[in-house]
N, C-alpha and C positions, 0 to 999 in steps of 0.2 A: 504494499500500499504506499501511497506517496504522501499520506497525512495531510492532504490539501495544499501542499507546497508545489504549485505549478509555476513553471517559467513561461510567462506570456511573452517575453521578449523575442522569442523565436517564431512567433506567429506572423505570417506575412499578410498584414491587414490590407495592403494594396491589392493583392491577389483576391482576397475575400471580398473586397469592395467591387472588384471587377465582376466577379461571379454573381454576387447578389444584386448589384446595380443593374446588370444586364437582364437578369431574370425579372426583377421588379418592374423595370422599364418596359419590357416586352409584355408582361401580363397587364400592367395598367394601360399601356398603348392599345393592346387588343381590346380591352374592356371599354375604354373610353372613345377611341377613334377607329378601331378596326384595322389599325396601321401599325406594322412592326418597326417603323422608323424610330419610334420613341426608345427602342432598345439601345440605340446609339446614344441617346441623351443619358439613359440609365448607366450605360457603361462609363461615360465621361464623369458623371456625378459620383459614381462608386469609386473610380480611380482617384479622384480628388480627395474624397473623404478618407479612403483607405490610406492614401499617401500622407495625409495630415495626421492621422492616427499613428502611422509609423514614425512620423517626424517627432512626435511627442513622447515617444518611448525613452525612458532613462537608460543610458548605457550602464551595463554592469561592470 
């Protein structure tokens, strides 16, 4: 067991932002407009947010 001590500094938040941003953008784009163009906007937003989170990590 790891006793709850997890090292979150190794998680690539920019990559996770890309995946989740694309998925959320595609789903919302299909629901609201019927167009998958919004997946690109979700990808951009996810990348920016993920990179910002990566930039705020404290180095060990």
